C-alpha positions in Angstrom: 90.7 104.6 106.6 89.9 107.1 109.3 90.7 110.7 108.4 91.5 113.2 111.1 92.4 116.3 109.1 93.0 118.8 112.0 95.2 116.4 113.9 97.1 115.6 110.7 97.6 119.3 109.9 98.8 120.1 113.4 101.1 117.2 113.8 102.5 116.8 110.3 101.7 120.0 108.5 99.6 118.2 105.9 96.8 115.7 105.8 96.3 112.4 104.3 95.9 112.2 100.5 92.2 112.1 100.5 92.0 112.6 96.7 94.0 109.4 96.1 92.0 107.5 98.7 88.7 108.7 97.3 89.8 107.8 93.7 90.9 104.3 94.9 87.4 103.7 96.3 88.5 103.4 99.9 85.9 103.7 102.7 86.9 106.9 104.5 85.7 107.7 107.9 86.1 111.1 109.6 86.6 111.6 113.3 88.9 113.2 115.8 92.2 111.6 116.6 92.6 112.8 120.2 92.1 116.2 121.8 95.8 116.8 122.6 96.7 117.2 118.9 93.4 117.8 117.2 89.8 118.8 117.8 87.8 117.6 120.8 85.2 115.9 118.6 83.9 115.1 115.2 82.4 118.6 114.6 85.8 120.2 114.8 87.1 117.6 112.3 84.2 118.4 110.0 85.1 122.1 110.2 88.7 121.3 109.2 87.7 118.8 106.5 86.1 121.3 104.1 89.2 123.4 103.5 91.5 120.4 103.6 89.4 118.6 101.0 89.3 121.8 98.8 93.1 122.2 99.2 93.6 118.6 98.2 91.5 119.1 95.1 89.1 116.4 95.9 85.4 117.0 95.2 83.5 116.1 98.3 80.1 117.6 99.0 79.0 118.5 102.5 76.8 115.4 102.3 79.9 113.3 101.5 81.7 114.8 104.6 78.8 114.1 106.9 78.6 110.5 105.5 82.2 110.1 106.4 81.5 111.1 109.9 78.4 108.9 110.3 77.7 106.1 107.9 81.3 105.3 107.0 82.2 104.8 110.7 79.1 102.7 111.2 80.0 100.5 108.2 83.6 100.1 109.5 82.3 98.9 112.8 79.6 96.8 111.3 
């Protein structure tokens, strides 16, 4: 799945259940949705991801978040 926390928060008032996705072992990518409803790029989404992950009570290190924005997307696209 691709997670766009800032866009989710602005559009829906909450974000995807990252804790459940993480527990289920889903491959989670992190990127912007589109600039109209979220950030203009992945760095803005990374900034929003930390408090969103903490609020969702999922333990993700900074390294995990960066991997979501880099390696996970690369794996998804093969």
